[in-house]
N, CA, C and O atoms as a Maestro MAE file, in Angstrom:
{
 s_m_m2io_version
 :::
 2.0.0
}

f_m_ct {
 s_m_title
 :::
 protein
 m_atom[316] {
  # First column is atom index #
  i_m_mmod_type
  r_m_x_coord
  r_m_y_coord
  r_m_z_coord
  i_m_residue_number
  s_m_chain_name
  s_m_pdb_residue_name
  s_m_pdb_atom_name
  i_m_atomic_number
  :::
  1 25 113.092 114.940 89.081 1 A "MET " " N  " 7
  2 3 113.292 114.244 90.326 1 A "MET " " CA " 6
  3 2 112.626 112.871 90.248 1 A "MET " " C  " 6
  4 15 111.465 112.755 89.856 1 A "MET " " O  " 8
  5 25 113.379 111.828 90.628 2 A "LYS " " N  " 7
  6 3 112.863 110.473 90.606 2 A "LYS " " CA " 6
  7 2 112.020 110.220 91.855 2 A "LYS " " C  " 6
  8 15 112.464 110.477 92.974 2 A "LYS " " O  " 8
  9 25 110.792 109.709 91.656 3 A "LYS " " N  " 7
  10 3 109.935 109.387 92.796 3 A "LYS " " CA " 6
  11 2 110.418 108.115 93.464 3 A "LYS " " C  " 6
  12 15 110.889 107.193 92.797 3 A "LYS " " O  " 8
  13 25 110.299 108.068 94.790 4 A "GLN " " N  " 7
  14 3 110.689 106.885 95.542 4 A "GLN " " CA " 6
  15 2 109.653 105.784 95.334 4 A "GLN " " C  " 6
  16 15 108.451 106.015 95.467 4 A "GLN " " O  " 8
  17 25 110.127 104.604 95.011 5 A "ILE " " N  " 7
  18 3 109.239 103.456 94.825 5 A "ILE " " CA " 6
  19 2 108.937 102.849 96.193 5 A "ILE " " C  " 6
  20 15 109.861 102.599 96.967 5 A "ILE " " O  " 8
  21 25 107.665 102.608 96.505 6 A "PRO " " N  " 7
  22 3 107.321 101.992 97.799 6 A "PRO " " CA " 6
  23 2 107.973 100.610 97.927 6 A "PRO " " C  " 6
  24 15 108.281 99.970 96.921 6 A "PRO " " O  " 8
  25 25 108.179 100.161 99.151 7 A "GLN " " N  " 7
  26 3 108.789 98.856 99.413 7 A "GLN " " CA " 6
  27 2 107.928 97.738 98.839 7 A "GLN " " C  " 6
  28 15 106.701 97.780 98.930 7 A "GLN " " O  " 8
  29 25 108.578 96.742 98.249 8 A "PHE " " N  " 7
  30 3 107.901 95.588 97.677 8 A "PHE " " CA " 6
  31 2 108.274 94.379 98.525 8 A "PHE " " C  " 6
  32 15 109.439 94.216 98.888 8 A "PHE " " O  " 8
  33 25 107.299 93.526 98.844 9 A "VAL " " N  " 7
  34 3 107.538 92.379 99.723 9 A "VAL " " CA " 6
  35 2 106.962 91.095 99.145 9 A "VAL " " C  " 6
  36 15 106.036 91.119 98.334 9 A "VAL " " O  " 8
  37 25 107.525 89.978 99.578 10 A "HIS " " N  " 7
  38 3 106.971 88.655 99.280 10 A "HIS " " CA " 6
  39 2 106.571 88.071 100.629 10 A "HIS " " C  " 6
  40 15 107.413 87.901 101.510 10 A "HIS " " O  " 8
  41 25 105.291 87.766 100.788 11 A "VAL " " N  " 7
  42 3 104.755 87.318 102.078 11 A "VAL " " CA " 6
  43 2 104.162 85.921 101.934 11 A "VAL " " C  " 6
  44 15 103.387 85.650 101.016 11 A "VAL " " O  " 8
  45 25 104.542 85.035 102.862 12 A "TRP " " N  " 7
  46 3 103.887 83.740 103.012 12 A "TRP " " CA " 6
  47 2 102.961 83.902 104.209 12 A "TRP " " C  " 6
  48 15 103.409 84.267 105.295 12 A "TRP " " O  " 8
  49 25 101.661 83.632 104.016 13 A "TRP " " N  " 7
  50 3 100.721 83.826 105.122 13 A "TRP " " CA " 6
  51 2 99.634 82.767 105.103 13 A "TRP " " C  " 6
  52 15 99.274 82.227 104.057 13 A "TRP " " O  " 8
  53 25 99.123 82.488 106.297 14 A "ARG " " N  " 7
  54 3 98.079 81.469 106.472 14 A "ARG " " CA " 6
  55 2 96.696 82.104 106.326 14 A "ARG " " C  " 6
  56 15 96.444 83.218 106.785 14 A "ARG " " O  " 8
  57 25 95.819 81.359 105.674 15 A "ASP " " N  " 7
  58 3 94.438 81.809 105.517 15 A "ASP " " CA " 6
  59 2 93.525 80.592 105.611 15 A "ASP " " C  " 6
  60 15 93.972 79.450 105.501 15 A "ASP " " O  " 8
  61 25 92.264 80.856 105.812 16 A "SER " " N  " 7
  62 3 91.312 79.745 105.870 16 A "SER " " CA " 6
  63 2 91.226 79.076 104.504 16 A "SER " " C  " 6
  64 15 91.405 79.719 103.470 16 A "SER " " O  " 8
  65 25 90.951 77.788 104.519 17 A "LYS " " N  " 7
  66 3 90.834 77.031 103.275 17 A "LYS " " CA " 6
  67 2 89.353 76.831 102.982 17 A "LYS " " C  " 6
  68 15 88.573 76.484 103.870 17 A "LYS " " O  " 8
  69 25 88.987 77.048 101.762 18 A "ARG " " N  " 7
  70 3 87.590 76.945 101.344 18 A "ARG " " CA " 6
  71 2 87.440 75.753 100.418 18 A "ARG " " C  " 6
  72 15 88.204 75.602 99.465 18 A "ARG " " O  " 8
  73 25 86.456 74.906 100.696 19 A "HIS " " N  " 7
  74 3 86.185 73.730 99.872 19 A "HIS " " CA " 6
  75 2 84.844 73.943 99.185 19 A "HIS " " C  " 6
  76 15 83.833 74.192 99.841 19 A "HIS " " O  " 8
  77 25 84.843 73.843 97.881 20 A "LEU " " N  " 7
  78 3 83.635 74.136 97.114 20 A "LEU " " CA " 6
  79 2 82.863 72.888 96.690 20 A "LEU " " C  " 6
  80 15 81.951 72.963 95.866 20 A "LEU " " O  " 8
  81 25 83.229 71.758 97.250 21 A "TYR " " N  " 7
  82 3 82.582 70.518 96.857 21 A "TYR " " CA " 6
  83 2 82.360 69.655 98.084 21 A "TYR " " C  " 6
  84 15 82.926 69.906 99.148 21 A "TYR " " O  " 8
  85 25 81.534 68.639 97.923 22 A "GLN " " N  " 7
  86 3 81.236 67.734 99.032 22 A "GLN " " CA " 6
  87 2 82.460 66.870 99.324 22 A "GLN " " C  " 6
  88 15 83.128 66.412 98.397 22 A "GLN " " O  " 8
  89 25 82.758 66.647 100.594 23 A "MET " " N  " 7
  90 3 83.919 65.847 100.942 23 A "MET " " CA " 6
  91 2 83.695 65.118 102.257 23 A "MET " " C  " 6
  92 15 82.854 65.504 103.069 23 A "MET " " O  " 8
  93 25 84.470 64.053 102.449 24 A "SER " " N  " 7
  94 3 84.372 63.297 103.696 24 A "SER " " CA " 6
  95 2 85.172 64.008 104.776 24 A "SER " " C  " 6
  96 15 85.989 64.882 104.485 24 A "SER " " O  " 8
  97 25 84.935 63.630 106.009 25 A "GLU " " N  " 7
  98 3 85.649 64.234 107.132 25 A "GLU " " CA " 6
  99 2 87.163 63.997 107.014 25 A "GLU " " C  " 6
  100 15 87.953 64.844 107.431 25 A "GLU " " O  " 8
  101 25 87.566 62.857 106.453 26 A "ASP " " N  " 7
  102 3 88.989 62.536 106.283 26 A "ASP " " CA " 6
  103 2 89.678 63.455 105.269 26 A "ASP " " C  " 6
  104 15 90.895 63.628 105.325 26 A "ASP " " O  " 8
  105 25 88.916 64.042 104.346 27 A "ASP " " N  " 7
  106 3 89.490 64.892 103.303 27 A "ASP " " CA " 6
  107 2 89.661 66.345 103.735 27 A "ASP " " C  " 6
  108 15 90.360 67.118 103.080 27 A "ASP " " O  " 8
  109 25 89.022 66.706 104.836 28 A "VAL " " N  " 7
  110 3 89.067 68.099 105.292 28 A "VAL " " CA " 6
  111 2 90.420 68.350 105.952 28 A "VAL " " C  " 6
  112 15 90.831 67.618 106.852 28 A "VAL " " O  " 8
  113 25 91.093 69.380 105.498 29 A "ASP " " N  " 7
  114 3 92.372 69.724 106.118 29 A "ASP " " CA " 6
  115 2 92.375 71.187 106.498 29 A "ASP " " C  " 6
  116 15 91.478 71.940 106.118 29 A "ASP " " O  " 8
  117 25 93.384 71.589 107.248 30 A "GLY " " N  " 7
  118 3 93.500 72.881 107.893 30 A "GLY " " CA " 6
  119 2 93.451 74.125 107.043 30 A "GLY " " C  " 6
  120 15 92.413 74.470 106.479 30 A "GLY " " O  " 8
  121 25 94.582 74.795 106.955 31 A "VAL " " N  " 7
  122 3 94.638 76.109 106.338 31 A "VAL " " CA " 6
  123 2 95.485 76.087 105.076 31 A "VAL " " C  " 6
  124 15 96.226 75.137 104.826 31 A "VAL " " O  " 8
  125 25 95.367 77.133 104.293 32 A "SER " " N  " 7
  126 3 96.200 77.325 103.112 32 A "SER " " CA " 6
  127 2 97.346 78.255 103.457 32 A "SER " " C  " 6
  128 15 97.189 79.161 104.275 32 A "SER " " O  " 8
  129 25 98.499 78.037 102.838 33 A "VAL " " N  " 7
  130 3 99.595 79.002 102.927 33 A "VAL " " CA " 6
  131 2 99.654 79.691 101.575 33 A "VAL " " C  " 6
  132 15 99.854 79.054 100.540 33 A "VAL " " O  " 8
  133 25 99.476 80.995 101.604 34 A "ILE " " N  " 7
  134 3 99.385 81.798 100.391 34 A "ILE " " CA " 6
  135 2 100.675 82.584 100.217 34 A "ILE " " C  " 6
  136 15 101.244 83.077 101.191 34 A "ILE " " O  " 8
  137 25 101.134 82.699 98.985 35 A "HIS " " N  " 7
  138 3 102.311 83.499 98.646 35 A "HIS " " CA " 6
  139 2 101.819 84.743 97.927 35 A "HIS " " C  " 6
  140 15 101.129 84.644 96.913 35 A "HIS " " O  " 8
  141 25 102.167 85.910 98.445 36 A "THR " " N  " 7
  142 3 101.739 87.176 97.854 36 A "THR " " CA " 6
  143 2 102.950 88.085 97.683 36 A "THR " " C  " 6
  144 15 103.726 88.282 98.618 36 A "THR " " O  " 8
  145 25 103.106 88.635 96.484 37 A "ALA " " N  " 7
  146 3 104.144 89.634 96.226 37 A "ALA " " CA " 6
  147 2 103.417 90.944 95.926 37 A "ALA " " C  " 6
  148 15 102.674 91.034 94.949 37 A "ALA " " O  " 8
  149 25 103.631 91.956 96.766 38 A "SER " " N  " 7
  150 3 102.879 93.206 96.667 38 A "SER " " CA " 6
  151 2 103.664 94.373 97.252 38 A "SER " " C  " 6
  152 15 104.713 94.200 97.872 38 A "SER " " O  " 8
  153 25 103.122 95.557 97.033 39 A "TYR " " N  " 7
  154 3 103.649 96.749 97.684 39 A "TYR " " CA " 6
  155 2 103.248 96.721 99.156 39 A "TYR " " C  " 6
  156 15 102.117 96.368 99.490 39 A "TYR " " O  " 8
  157 25 104.169 97.090 100.022 40 A "LEU " " N  " 7
  158 3 103.862 97.220 101.447 40 A "LEU " " CA " 6
  159 2 103.386 98.650 101.690 40 A "LEU " " C  " 6
  160 15 104.177 99.592 101.661 40 A "LEU " " O  " 8
  161 25 102.092 98.795 101.927 41 A "VAL " " N  " 7
  162 3 101.479 100.108 102.115 41 A "VAL " " CA " 6
  163 2 101.641 100.590 103.553 41 A "VAL " " C  " 6
  164 15 101.956 101.755 103.796 41 A "VAL " " O  " 8
  165 25 101.421 99.676 104.510 42 A "LEU " " N  " 7
  166 3 101.462 100.043 105.921 42 A "LEU " " CA " 6
  167 2 101.921 98.845 106.736 42 A "LEU " " C  " 6
  168 15 101.445 97.727 106.539 42 A "LEU " " O  " 8
  169 25 102.845 99.087 107.649 43 A "SER " " N  " 7
  170 3 103.298 98.057 108.581 43 A "SER " " CA " 6
  171 2 102.934 98.524 109.981 43 A "SER " " C  " 6
  172 15 103.566 99.427 110.529 43 A "SER " " O  " 8
  173 25 101.909 97.901 110.557 44 A "ALA " " N  " 7
  174 3 101.434 98.262 111.888 44 A "ALA " " CA " 6
  175 2 101.820 97.163 112.881 44 A "ALA " " C  " 6
  176 15 102.318 96.108 112.490 44 A "ALA " " O  " 8
  177 25 101.588 97.421 114.149 45 A "LYS " " N  " 7
  178 3 101.941 96.464 115.199 45 A "LYS " " CA " 6
  179 2 101.243 95.118 115.003 45 A "LYS " " C  " 6
  180 15 101.871 94.070 115.151 45 A "LYS " " O  " 8
  181 25 99.964 95.137 114.676 46 A "ASP " " N  " 7
  182 3 99.165 93.916 114.592 46 A "ASP " " CA " 6
  183 2 98.888 93.419 113.183 46 A "ASP " " C  " 6
  184 15 98.311 92.344 113.016 46 A "ASP " " O  " 8
  185 25 99.289 94.185 112.152 47 A "SER " " N  " 7
  186 3 98.951 93.793 110.783 47 A "SER " " CA " 6
  187 2 99.864 94.487 109.772 47 A "SER " " C  " 6
  188 15 100.582 95.435 110.089 47 A "SER " " O  " 8
  189 25 99.805 93.977 108.552 48 A "ILE " " N  " 7
  190 3 100.429 94.678 107.433 48 A "ILE " " CA " 6
  191 2 99.353 94.908 106.384 48 A "ILE " " C  " 6
  192 15 98.406 94.128 106.277 48 A "ILE " " O  " 8
  193 25 99.497 95.963 105.621 49 A "THR " " N  " 7
  194 3 98.562 96.260 104.540 49 A "THR " " CA " 6
  195 2 99.348 96.269 103.236 49 A "THR " " C  " 6
  196 15 100.365 96.950 103.104 49 A "THR " " O  " 8
  197 25 98.849 95.495 102.278 50 A "LEU " " N  " 7
  198 3 99.494 95.348 100.981 50 A "LEU " " CA " 6
  199 2 98.597 95.895 99.881 50 A "LEU " " C  " 6
  200 15 97.381 95.990 100.044 50 A "LEU " " O  " 8
  201 25 99.215 96.254 98.753 51 A "ALA " " N  " 7
  202 3 98.449 96.711 97.599 51 A "ALA " " CA " 6
  203 2 99.013 96.087 96.334 51 A "ALA " " C  " 6
  204 15 100.226 95.933 96.186 51 A "ALA " " O  " 8
  205 25 98.129 95.738 95.439 52 A "GLN " " N  " 7
  206 3 98.500 95.127 94.169 52 A "GLN " " CA " 6
  207 2 99.120 96.140 93.219 52 A "GLN " " C  " 6
  208 15 100.107 95.835 92.550 52 A "GLN " " O  " 8
  209 25 98.556 97.340 93.150 53 A "ASP " " N  " 7
  210 3 98.984 98.346 92.172 53 A "ASP " " CA " 6
  211 2 99.082 99.725 92.800 53 A "ASP " " C  " 6
  212 15 98.414 100.028 93.789 53 A "ASP " " O  " 8
  213 25 99.923 100.545 92.209 54 A "LEU " " N  " 7
  214 3 100.016 101.968 92.533 54 A "LEU " " CA " 6
  215 2 99.767 102.724 91.231 54 A "LEU " " C  " 6
  216 15 100.569 102.662 90.299 54 A "LEU " " O  " 8
  217 25 98.652 103.433 91.184 55 A "ILE " " N  " 7
  218 3 98.242 104.121 89.960 55 A "ILE " " CA " 6
  219 2 98.096 105.603 90.245 55 A "ILE " " C  " 6
  220 15 97.202 106.019 90.983 55 A "ILE " " O  " 8
  221 25 98.984 106.402 89.652 56 A "GLU " " N  " 7
  222 3 98.951 107.855 89.808 56 A "GLU " " CA " 6
  223 2 98.797 108.263 91.271 56 A "GLU " " C  " 6
  224 15 97.991 109.132 91.602 56 A "GLU " " O  " 8
  225 25 99.577 107.627 92.137 57 A "GLY " " N  " 7
  226 3 99.578 107.983 93.551 57 A "GLY " " CA " 6
  227 2 98.480 107.359 94.384 57 A "GLY " " C  " 6
  228 15 98.359 107.684 95.565 57 A "GLY " " O  " 8
  229 25 97.666 106.466 93.811 58 A "GLU " " N  " 7
  230 3 96.584 105.820 94.558 58 A "GLU " " CA " 6
  231 2 96.744 104.309 94.514 58 A "GLU " " C  " 6
  232 15 97.173 103.745 93.507 58 A "GLU " " O  " 8
  233 25 96.395 103.663 95.620 59 A "TRP " " N  " 7
  234 3 96.513 102.212 95.735 59 A "TRP " " CA " 6
  235 2 95.289 101.497 95.189 59 A "TRP " " C  " 6
  236 15 94.170 102.002 95.281 59 A "TRP " " O  " 8
  237 25 95.508 100.311 94.616 60 A "ARG " " N  " 7
  238 3 94.402 99.468 94.131 60 A "ARG " " CA " 6
  239 2 94.686 98.027 94.552 60 A "ARG " " C  " 6
  240 15 95.842 97.607 94.613 60 A "ARG " " O  " 8
  241 25 93.641 97.285 94.837 61 A "GLY " " N  " 7
  242 3 93.774 95.899 95.265 61 A "GLY " " CA " 6
  243 2 94.409 95.800 96.643 61 A "GLY " " C  " 6
  244 15 95.403 95.097 96.825 61 A "GLY " " O  " 8
  245 25 93.837 96.498 97.604 62 A "VAL " " N  " 7
  246 3 94.404 96.597 98.951 62 A "VAL " " CA " 6
  247 2 93.837 95.507 99.864 62 A "VAL " " C  " 6
  248 15 92.639 95.225 99.846 62 A "VAL " " O  " 8
  249 25 94.728 94.898 100.665 63 A "MET " " N  " 7
  250 3 94.278 93.927 101.669 63 A "MET " " CA " 6
  251 2 95.164 94.036 102.900 63 A "MET " " C  " 6
  252 15 96.327 94.431 102.816 63 A "MET " " O  " 8
  253 25 94.592 93.677 104.047 64 A "THR " " N  " 7
  254 3 95.313 93.703 105.315 64 A "THR " " CA " 6
  255 2 95.409 92.281 105.851 64 A "THR " " C  " 6
  256 15 94.431 91.534 105.840 64 A "THR " " O  " 8
  257 25 96.601 91.915 106.320 65 A "ILE " " N  " 7
  258 3 96.854 90.572 106.849 65 A "ILE " " CA " 6
  259 2 97.267 90.716 108.317 65 A "ILE " " C  " 6
  260 15 98.186 91.475 108.628 65 A "ILE " " O  " 8
  261 25 96.600 90.000 109.214 66 A "PRO " " N  " 7
  262 3 97.020 90.031 110.617 66 A "PRO " " CA " 6
  263 2 98.432 89.451 110.755 66 A "PRO " " C  " 6
  264 15 98.758 88.461 110.100 66 A "PRO " " O  " 8
  265 25 99.254 90.045 111.583 67 A "ARG " " N  " 7
  266 3 100.634 89.575 111.772 67 A "ARG " " CA " 6
  267 2 100.685 88.123 112.255 67 A "ARG " " C  " 6
  268 15 101.610 87.385 111.914 67 A "ARG " " O  " 8
  269 25 99.704 87.720 113.038 68 A "GLU " " N  " 7
  270 3 99.702 86.339 113.540 68 A "GLU " " CA " 6
  271 2 99.543 85.321 112.413 68 A "GLU " " C  " 6
  272 15 99.828 84.140 112.613 68 A "GLU " " O  " 8
  273 25 99.097 85.749 111.237 69 A "ASN " " N  " 7
  274 3 98.936 84.851 110.098 69 A "ASN " " CA " 6
  275 2 100.180 84.784 109.216 69 A "ASN " " C  " 6
  276 15 100.265 83.932 108.331 69 A "ASN " " O  " 8
  277 25 101.142 85.671 109.447 70 A "ILE " " N  " 7
  278 3 102.320 85.725 108.586 70 A "ILE " " CA " 6
  279 2 103.316 84.643 108.996 70 A "ILE " " C  " 6
  280 15 103.716 84.550 110.157 70 A "ILE " " O  " 8
  281 25 103.704 83.830 108.016 71 A "VAL " " N  " 7
  282 3 104.687 82.782 108.227 71 A "VAL " " CA " 6
  283 2 106.085 83.356 107.989 71 A "VAL " " C  " 6
  284 15 107.006 83.108 108.767 71 A "VAL " " O  " 8
  285 25 106.235 84.128 106.901 72 A "GLU " " N  " 7
  286 3 107.521 84.723 106.556 72 A "GLU " " CA " 6
  287 2 107.280 85.920 105.651 72 A "GLU " " C  " 6
  288 15 106.322 85.942 104.879 72 A "GLU " " O  " 8
  289 25 108.158 86.919 105.750 73 A "MET " " N  " 7
  290 3 108.058 88.086 104.878 73 A "MET " " CA " 6
  291 2 109.466 88.514 104.490 73 A "MET " " C  " 6
  292 15 110.326 88.717 105.348 73 A "MET " " O  " 8
  293 25 109.689 88.649 103.189 74 A "ASN " " N  " 7
  294 3 110.983 89.095 102.670 74 A "ASN " " CA " 6
  295 2 110.808 90.389 101.894 74 A "ASN " " C  " 6
  296 15 109.866 90.537 101.116 74 A "ASN " " O  " 8
  297 25 111.719 91.319 102.111 75 A "TYR " " N  " 7
  298 3 111.720 92.571 101.370 75 A "TYR " " CA " 6
  299 2 112.438 92.355 100.053 75 A "TYR " " C  " 6
  300 15 113.523 91.773 100.025 75 A "TYR " " O  " 8
  301 25 111.850 92.816 98.964 76 A "LEU " " N  " 7
  302 3 112.412 92.651 97.632 76 A "LEU " " CA " 6
  303 2 112.955 93.972 97.107 76 A "LEU " " C  " 6
  304 15 112.500 95.044 97.504 76 A "LEU " " O  " 8
  305 25 113.919 93.885 96.223 77 A "THR " " N  " 7
  306 3 114.500 95.085 95.622 77 A "THR " " CA " 6
  307 2 113.968 95.242 94.206 77 A "THR " " C  " 6
  308 15 114.021 94.302 93.412 77 A "THR " " O  " 8
  309 25 113.464 96.408 93.891 78 A "ILE " " N  " 7
  310 3 112.987 96.719 92.552 78 A "ILE " " CA " 6
  311 2 114.015 97.648 91.913 78 A "ILE " " C  " 6
  312 15 114.368 98.682 92.482 78 A "ILE " " O  " 8
  313 25 114.484 97.280 90.748 79 A "LYS " " N  " 7
  314 3 115.468 98.116 90.055 79 A "LYS " " CA " 6
  315 2 114.868 98.781 88.847 79 A "LYS " " C  " 6
  316 15 115.556 99.522 88.144 79 A "LYS " " O  " 8
  :::
 }
 m_bond[315] {
  # First column is bond index #
  i_m_from
  i_m_to
  i_m_order
  :::
  1 1 2 1
  2 2 3 1
  3 3 4 2
  4 3 5 1
  5 5 6 1
  6 6 7 1
  7 7 8 2
  8 7 9 1
  9 9 10 1
  10 10 11 1
  11 11 12 2
  12 11 13 1
  13 13 14 1
  14 14 15 1
  15 15 16 2
  16 15 17 1
  17 17 18 1
  18 18 19 1
  19 19 20 2
  20 19 21 1
  21 21 22 1
  22 22 23 1
  23 23 24 2
  24 23 25 1
  25 25 26 1
  26 26 27 1
  27 27 28 2
  28 27 29 1
  29 29 30 1
  30 30 31 1
  31 31 32 2
  32 31 33 1
  33 33 34 1
  34 34 35 1
  35 35 36 2
  36 35 37 1
  37 37 38 1
  38 38 39 1
  39 39 40 2
  40 39 41 1
  41 41 42 1
  42 42 43 1
  43 43 44 2
  44 43 45 1
  45 45 46 1
  46 46 47 1
  47 47 48 2
  48 47 49 1
  49 49 50 1
  50 50 51 1
  51 51 52 2
  52 51 53 1
  53 53 54 1
  54 54 55 1
  55 55 56 2
  56 55 57 1
  57 57 58 1
  58 58 59 1
  59 59 60 2
  60 59 61 1
  61 61 62 1
  62 62 63 1
  63 63 64 2
  64 63 65 1
  65 65 66 1
  66 66 67 1
  67 67 68 2
  68 67 69 1
  69 69 70 1
  70 70 71 1
  71 71 72 2
  72 71 73 1
  73 73 74 1
  74 74 75 1
  75 75 76 2
  76 75 77 1
  77 77 78 1
  78 78 79 1
  79 79 80 2
  80 79 81 1
  81 81 82 1
  82 82 83 1
  83 83 84 2
  84 83 85 1
  85 85 86 1
  86 86 87 1
  87 87 88 2
  88 87 89 1
  89 89 90 1
  90 90 91 1
  91 91 92 2
  92 91 93 1
  93 93 94 1
  94 94 95 1
  95 95 96 2
  96 95 97 1
  97 97 98 1
  98 98 99 1
  99 99 100 2
  100 99 101 1
  101 101 102 1
  102 102 103 1
  103 103 104 2
  104 103 105 1
  105 105 106 1
  106 106 107 1
  107 107 108 2
  108 107 109 1
  109 109 110 1
  110 110 111 1
  111 111 112 2
  112 111 113 1
  113 113 114 1
  114 114 115 1
  115 115 116 2
  116 115 117 1
  117 117 118 1
  118 118 119 1
  119 119 120 2
  120 119 121 1
  121 121 122 1
  122 122 123 1
  123 123 124 2
  124 123 125 1
  125 125 126 1
  126 126 127 1
  127 127 128 2
  128 127 129 1
  129 129 130 1
  130 130 131 1
  131 131 132 2
  132 131 133 1
  133 133 134 1
  134 134 135 1
  135 135 136 2
  136 135 137 1
  137 137 138 1
  138 138 139 1
  139 139 140 2
  140 139 141 1
  141 141 142 1
  142 142 143 1
  143 143 144 2
  144 143 145 1
  145 145 146 1
  146 146 147 1
  147 147 148 2
  148 147 149 1
  149 149 150 1
  150 150 151 1
  151 151 152 2
  152 151 153 1
  153 153 154 1
  154 154 155 1
  155 155 156 2
  156 155 157 1
  157 157 158 1
  158 158 159 1
  159 159 160 2
  160 159 161 1
  161 161 162 1
  162 162 163 1
  163 163 164 2
  164 163 165 1
  165 165 166 1
  166 166 167 1
  167 167 168 2
  168 167 169 1
  169 169 170 1
  170 170 171 1
  171 171 172 2
  172 171 173 1
  173 173 174 1
  174 174 175 1
  175 175 176 2
  176 175 177 1
  177 177 178 1
  178 178 179 1
  179 179 180 2
  180 179 181 1
  181 181 182 1
  182 182 183 1
  183 183 184 2
  184 183 185 1
  185 185 186 1
  186 186 187 1
  187 187 188 2
  188 187 189 1
  189 189 190 1
  190 190 191 1
  191 191 192 2
  192 191 193 1
  193 193 194 1
  194 194 195 1
  195 195 196 2
  196 195 197 1
  197 197 198 1
  198 198 199 1
  199 199 200 2
  200 199 201 1
  201 201 202 1
  202 202 203 1
  203 203 204 2
  204 203 205 1
  205 205 206 1
  206 206 207 1
  207 207 208 2
  208 207 209 1
  209 209 210 1
  210 210 211 1
  211 211 212 2
  212 211 213 1
  213 213 214 1
  214 214 215 1
  215 215 216 2
  216 215 217 1
  217 217 218 1
  218 218 219 1
  219 219 220 2
  220 219 221 1
  221 221 222 1
  222 222 223 1
  223 223 224 2
  224 223 225 1
  225 225 226 1
  226 226 227 1
  227 227 228 2
  228 227 229 1
  229 229 230 1
  230 230 231 1
  231 231 232 2
  232 231 233 1
  233 233 234 1
  234 234 235 1
  235 235 236 2
  236 235 237 1
  237 237 238 1
  238 238 239 1
  239 239 240 2
  240 239 241 1
  241 241 242 1
  242 242 243 1
  243 243 244 2
  244 243 245 1
  245 245 246 1
  246 246 247 1
  247 247 248 2
  248 247 249 1
  249 249 250 1
  250 250 251 1
  251 251 252 2
  252 251 253 1
  253 253 254 1
  254 254 255 1
  255 255 256 2
  256 255 257 1
  257 257 258 1
  258 258 259 1
  259 259 260 2
  260 259 261 1
  261 261 262 1
  262 262 263 1
  263 263 264 2
  264 263 265 1
  265 265 266 1
  266 266 267 1
  267 267 268 2
  268 267 269 1
  269 269 270 1
  270 270 271 1
  271 271 272 2
  272 271 273 1
  273 273 274 1
  274 274 275 1
  275 275 276 2
  276 275 277 1
  277 277 278 1
  278 278 279 1
  279 279 280 2
  280 279 281 1
  281 281 282 1
  282 282 283 1
  283 283 284 2
  284 283 285 1
  285 285 286 1
  286 286 287 1
  287 287 288 2
  288 287 289 1
  289 289 290 1
  290 290 291 1
  291 291 292 2
  292 291 293 1
  293 293 294 1
  294 294 295 1
  295 295 296 2
  296 295 297 1
  297 297 298 1
  298 298 299 1
  299 299 300 2
  300 299 301 1
  301 301 302 1
  302 302 303 1
  303 303 304 2
  304 303 305 1
  305 305 306 1
  306 306 307 1
  307 307 308 2
  308 307 309 1
  309 309 310 1
  310 310 311 1
  311 311 312 2
  312 311 313 1
  313 313 314 1
  314 314 315 1
  315 315 316 2
  :::
 }
}
């Protein structure tokens, strides 16, 4: 029996931008838009939870993104 592969998504989402060096006020800018392609572990009302890997039935590299930070999300097909 073939196991069902969890849904895979490509998400564009906003996150805080971190500056690791000294800069002038004119150089400081808003947020970063991050592109993440991952397994969709959980889709809740206020957030989504993604995972980098699925290893023997367990998730690894898990993160949750608030829905208000999501710019776009596309479902991908894995063959």
